[in-house]
C-alpha positions in Angstrom: 91.7 89.9 106.6 94.0 87.4 104.4 94.0 85.5 101.6 95.5 82.4 101.2 96.9 82.3 97.4 98.8 79.0 96.1 102.1 79.5 93.9 102.1 77.6 90.6 105.0 76.2 89.0 104.8 75.2 85.0 107.5 73.9 84.0 109.1 74.4 80.3 111.8 71.6 79.1 115.2 71.2 81.5 115.7 75.0 82.3 112.4 77.0 81.9 110.2 77.8 84.9 107.4 80.1 85.5 106.0 80.5 89.0 102.6 82.1 89.2 100.9 83.8 91.9 96.8 84.2 91.7 95.3 87.3 93.1 91.9 86.5 94.8 89.2 88.5 93.3 88.3 90.7 96.7 91.6 91.8 97.1 91.9 92.9 93.6 88.4 94.8 93.9 90.0 96.5 97.0 92.8 97.5 95.3 91.0 98.7 92.3 93.3 96.7 89.9 92.5 96.5 86.2 93.3 94.3 83.6 96.5 94.8 81.5 97.5 97.0 84.4 101.7 97.5 84.9 102.7 96.2 88.6 106.4 95.4 89.9 107.9 93.3 92.6 109.6 94.7 95.3 111.4 92.4 97.6 111.5 93.6 100.9 112.5 90.6 102.5 112.1 86.9 102.8 109.3 87.2 103.9 107.9 90.6 102.9 106.9 91.2 99.0 105.6 94.5 98.2 103.3 95.3 95.0 104.0 98.7 93.4 102.0 100.1 90.7 104.0 101.6 87.6 101.7 103.5 86.6 100.2 105.1 90.1 100.5 108.9 89.1 98.3 108.2 85.6 95.7 106.6 87.5 95.2 108.6 90.2 94.5 111.3 88.0 91.6 109.5 86.4 89.7 107.6 90.0 88.1 111.5 90.4 86.8 111.5 87.0 84.9 107.7 87.7 83.5 108.5 91.0 
């Protein structure tokens, strides 16, 4: 099942633009995302974007303690 999102843009002045992509709550929950978690966006090609956790090893150690 896929989740659709829209890209939002905020324009500040003539040059500064910020793009926002919202992550739907069911997807964030399935990925066990947490507030403040750091991720990295990797462009595979024009149609494929990969998201990687920057602290994956530390997070894996916590998983066993939460259960």
